[in-house]
C-alpha positions in Angstrom: -75.3 -13.8 -39.7 -71.5 -13.8 -39.0 -69.1 -16.1 -40.9 -68.3 -18.1 -37.8 -72.0 -18.7 -37.2 -72.5 -19.7 -40.8 -69.7 -22.3 -40.5 -71.4 -24.0 -37.5 -74.9 -23.9 -39.0 -77.9 -21.8 -38.8 -78.8 -20.8 -35.2 -75.4 -21.5 -33.8 -73.3 -18.9 -32.0 -69.6 -18.6 -31.3 -68.4 -16.9 -28.1 -66.5 -13.7 -28.7 -63.2 -12.9 -27.0 -65.2 -10.6 -24.7 -67.4 -13.5 -23.7 -64.4 -15.6 -23.0 -62.7 -12.9 -21.0 -65.8 -12.4 -18.9 -66.2 -16.1 -18.2 -62.5 -16.5 -17.4 -62.5 -13.7 -14.9 -65.8 -15.1 -13.4 -64.1 -18.4 -12.9 -61.2 -16.7 -11.1 -63.6 -14.7 -9.0 -65.5 -17.8 -8.1 -62.5 -19.5 -6.6 -61.6 -16.5 -4.5 -65.2 -16.2 -3.4 -65.2 -19.9 -2.4 -62.0 -19.5 -0.4 -63.4 -16.4 1.3 -66.5 -18.3 2.2 -64.5 -21.1 3.6 -62.5 -18.8 5.8 -65.7 -17.2 7.1 -67.2 -20.7 7.9 -64.2 -21.8 9.8 -64.1 -18.5 11.8 -67.8 -18.5 12.7 -68.6 -22.2 13.2 -65.3 -23.9 14.2 -66.6 -24.3 17.7 -69.7 -26.4 16.8 -67.6 -29.5 16.4 -67.8 -32.3 18.9 -65.6 -32.2 22.0 -63.1 -34.9 22.8 -64.3 -38.5 22.4 -65.7 -40.1 25.5 -64.9 -43.7 24.6 -61.6 -45.6 24.3 -61.9 -46.2 20.6 -63.1 -42.6 19.9 -59.7 -41.1 19.5 -58.9 -43.6 16.7 -62.1 -42.7 14.9 -61.2 -39.0 15.3 -57.8 -39.7 13.9 -59.3 -41.4 10.9 -61.7 -38.6 10.4 -59.0 -36.0 10.7 -56.8 -37.7 8.1 -59.7 -38.2 5.7 -61.0 -34.6 6.0 -57.4 -33.2 5.7 -56.9 -35.1 2.5 -60.3 -34.0 1.1 -59.6 -30.4 2.1 -56.1 -30.2 0.6 -57.0 -32.0 -2.6 -60.2 -30.0 -3.0 -58.4 -26.7 -2.3 -55.8 -27.2 -5.0 -58.1 -28.9 -7.5 -60.5 -26.0 -7.3 -57.7 -23.6 -7.8 -56.3 -25.4 -10.8 -59.6 -25.8 -12.5 -60.5 -22.2 -12.1 -57.0 -20.9 -12.9 -56.6 -22.9 -16.1 -60.1 -21.9 -17.2 -58.9 -18.4 -16.8 -55.5 -18.8 -18.3 -56.5 -20.8 -21.3 -59.8 -19.0 -22.1 -60.6 -18.6 -25.7 -58.4 -16.3 -27.7 -58.0 -15.8 -31.4 -54.2 -15.8 -31.1 -54.1 -19.1 -29.3 -54.2 -22.6 -30.8 -55.0 -25.8 -28.8 -52.2 -28.4 -28.7 -53.4 -31.9 -29.7 -52.2 -34.2 -26.9 -53.1 -37.8 -27.5 -51.9 -39.5 -24.4 -49.0 -39.9 -21.9 -48.7 -43.3 -20.2 -46.3 -42.0 -17.5 -48.7 -39.1 -16.5 -51.7 -41.4 -16.5 -49.8 -43.9 -14.4 -48.9 -41.2 -11.8 -52.4 -39.8 -11.5 -53.8 -43.3 -11.1 -51.4 -44.9 -8.7 -51.3 -42.0 -6.2 -55.1 -42.1 -5.5 -54.9 -45.9 -5.4 -52.2 -45.8 -2.7 -53.9 -43.1 -0.7 -57.3 -44.7 -0.8 -56.0 -48.1 -0.1 -54.2 -46.8 3.0 -57.4 -45.1 4.2 -59.5 -48.2 3.6 -57.1 -50.5 5.3 -56.8 -48.1 8.3 -60.6 -47.9 8.5 -61.0 -51.7 8.1 -58.6 -52.4 11.0 -60.3 -49.8 13.1 -63.8 -51.2 12.4 -62.6 -54.7 13.1 -61.1 -53.8 16.4 -64.4 -52.1 17.4 -66.8 -54.8 16.2 -64.8 -57.9 17.4 -65.8 -58.3 21.0 -63.4 -60.4 23.1 -65.3 -62.4 25.6 -62.3 -62.2 28.0 -63.2 -58.6 28.4 -66.5 -59.7 30.0 -68.5 -56.9 28.4 -71.7 -55.8 30.1 -74.6 -56.7 27.8 -77.3 -53.9 27.3 -80.1 -53.9 24.9 -81.1 -50.7 23.1 -84.7 -50.8 21.9 -86.0 -48.3 19.3 -89.5 -47.4 18.5 -91.3 -44.4 17.1 -90.3 -42.1 18.7 -88.4 -43.1 21.8 -85.8 -45.5 23.3 -85.7 -48.1 26.0 -82.7 -49.8 27.5 -82.7 -53.3 29.0 -79.9 -54.4 31.3 -79.0 -58.1 31.4 -79.0 -58.4 35.2 -76.6 -60.4 37.4 -76.4 -63.2 34.9 -75.3 -60.8 32.1 -77.6 -62.6 29.7 -80.6 -61.0 28.1 -83.9 -62.9 28.2 -85.7 -63.8 24.9 -88.0 -61.1 23.5 -90.5 -60.9 20.7 -92.7 -58.1 19.4 -95.7 -60.4 19.6 -95.3 -60.4 23.4 -95.6 -56.6 23.7 -98.5 -55.9 26.0 -99.2 -53.4 28.8 -96.0 -52.6 30.7 -94.1 -55.2 28.7 -93.0 -52.6 26.1 -90.1 -54.6 24.8 -92.0 -57.9 24.4 -89.7 -59.8 26.9 -90.6 -63.4 27.4 -91.5 -63.5 31.1 -91.2 -67.3 31.1 -87.5 -67.2 30.2 -85.3 -67.7 33.3 -82.7 -65.3 31.9 -85.3 -62.6 31.7 -86.2 -62.5 35.3 -83.4 -60.2 36.4 -83.5 -58.0 33.3 -84.1 -54.3 34.0 -85.9 -51.9 31.6 -85.2 -48.2 31.9 -85.7 -45.0 29.9 -82.4 -43.4 31.0 -79.2 -45.2 30.1 -76.5 -45.4 32.8 -73.1 -46.7 32.1 -70.1 -47.4 34.4 -66.9 -45.7 33.3 -64.1 -48.0 32.2 -66.4 -51.0 31.7 -66.8 -52.4 28.2 -70.4 -52.4 27.0 -71.9 -54.7 24.4 -75.0 -53.2 23.0 -77.6 -55.5 21.4 -79.9 -53.3 19.3 -83.5 -53.9 18.1 -86.2 -51.9 16.4 -90.0 -52.4 16.9 -91.2 -50.7 13.8 -89.1 -48.9 11.2 -85.4 -48.5 10.5 -83.8 -46.4 13.2 -80.1 -45.7 14.0 -78.6 -45.7 17.5 -76.2 -42.7 17.4 -74.1 -41.7 20.4 -72.0 -38.9 18.9 -69.8 -38.2 22.0 -68.8 -41.9 22.0 -68.2 -42.0 18.3 -70.7 -44.8 18.0 -73.5 -45.6 15.6 -75.4 -48.7 14.4 -78.6 -49.2 12.5 -81.6 -50.6 14.3 -83.2 -53.0 11.9 -86.7 -54.5 12.4 -86.6 -58.3 12.6 -82.9 -58.6 13.5 -80.4 -57.8 16.2 -77.4 -55.6 15.5 -74.6 -54.8 17.9 -71.9 -52.3 18.8 -69.5 -52.1 21.7 -67.4 -49.5 23.3 -65.8 -48.6 26.7 -66.9 -45.2 28.2 -63.8 -43.3 29.3 -65.1 -40.0 30.6 -67.9 -39.6 33.2 -70.7 -37.1 32.6 -69.4 -34.9 35.4 -65.8 -34.8 34.1 -67.1 -34.0 30.6 -69.1 -31.1 32.0 -65.9 -29.6 33.3 -64.1 -29.9 30.0 -63.1 -26.4 28.8 -64.6 -26.9 25.3 -67.9 -28.2 26.8 -68.0 -25.3 29.3 -67.6 -22.8 26.5 -70.3 -24.5 24.4 -72.7 -24.5 27.3 -72.0 -20.9 28.0 -72.7 -20.0 24.4 -76.0 -22.0 24.3 -77.2 -20.4 27.6 -76.4 -16.9 26.3 -78.6 -17.7 23.3 -81.3 -19.0 25.5 -81.1 -16.0 27.8 -81.7 -13.7 24.9 -84.6 -15.9 23.6 -86.1 -15.9 27.1 -86.3 -12.1 27.1 -88.4 -12.2 23.9 -90.6 -14.9 25.4 -91.0 -13.0 28.6 -92.1 -9.9 26.7 -94.8 -12.0 25.1 -95.9 -13.4 28.5 -94.6 -16.8 27.7 -92.5 -19.1 29.9 -88.7 -18.6 29.8 -86.3 -21.3 28.6 -84.6 -23.4 31.2 -80.7 -23.2 31.4 -79.0 -25.9 29.3 -76.8 -28.5 31.0 -74.6 -30.8 29.1 -75.6 -34.5 28.9 -74.6 -37.4 26.7 -77.4 -38.4 24.4 -78.6 -41.4 22.4 -80.1 -40.0 19.2 -81.8 -41.5 16.2 -79.8 -40.9 13.1 -82.4 -42.1 10.6 -85.4 -40.1 9.5 -88.0 -42.4 11.0 -91.1 -40.2 11.0 -92.6 -36.9 12.0 -91.2 -36.8 15.5 -87.7 -38.1 14.6 -86.0 -34.9 15.7 -87.1 -35.5 19.3 -86.2 -39.2 19.6 -83.4 -39.2 22.2 -82.4 -40.7 25.5 -80.2 -39.3 28.2 -76.9 -41.2 28.9 -75.2 -40.9 32.3 -71.6 -42.2 32.6 -70.6 -42.6 36.2 -68.4 -44.5 38.6 -69.0 -48.2 39.1 -70.2 -47.5 42.6 -72.7 -44.9 41.5 -73.9 -47.1 38.7 -74.4 -50.1 41.1 -76.3 -47.8 43.5 -78.6 -46.6 40.7 -79.2 -50.0 39.3 -80.2 -51.3 42.7 -83.1 -48.9 42.7 -84.5 -50.1 39.4 -87.2 -52.9 39.4 -86.4 -56.0 37.3 -88.8 -57.5 34.8 -90.2 -60.1 37.2 -91.2 -57.3 39.6 -92.4 -54.9 37.0 -94.7 -57.4 35.3 -96.4 -58.3 38.6 -97.6 -54.8 39.2 
């Protein structure tokens, strides 16, 4: 047994200078490998990010996200380098002696106050952004729409000409009355239930959100909107769509994404055709309402198409949809 091991007790081991050198170089190699991996990820998958926001508040959300991610990236980049470099530079060496450094009030103040200021700024920015989104001004006359979640699908209910949703209760769910709307409520007579969400561009929408069974989450990524759907209570979220579906389909970034997806589908279809199976249909961009909570075995397929269109097209579409009073008589 070595003298150093004897000093630490039986069964203990002391790293040799060779061990320290190996670990020091490994730490340095690790940071360069991480940076290389980061470059590869940016190069290969930069184009999978969402296109421009399709709601009026979306650009503010994107700005907040950009600032947050930039700070995280910069701080993480240099912190990782410093941790790895100092692990290498000050690796164990028989000629070096550690300096006892009790405290430094000035240094501790600096590394405490800087994160406090930065985080406070982000929190205040986020708080004001969230408040602006969630505080709905009645003077804007928002169109009220209910989003109804259940395993594993969505329904939307429009509030009709009176812009007031009728009462609903899960105990009233029966037959075609999938949302449990109270047919005796006068406000419910002109409500319209659909399985495809149409929204007029430039009109503020106030979503009232319910869940029939478990916790879901109404997630509309292109509008930078998300809100939990909680059984037994009504949550809400509002936004103003700013880009129609047709206009978004012509966006250069979206066109490139669609082309890339269809190239992948085309190659996949060749393999399917060789097996005698049906080829995949070409992909066309659509806004989607997704569930962002793992709500069961078919969670991945819980989605509803969203169409943003002109007020005239929206009115024409809505006129073709039967209201609750008509639907329940069938």
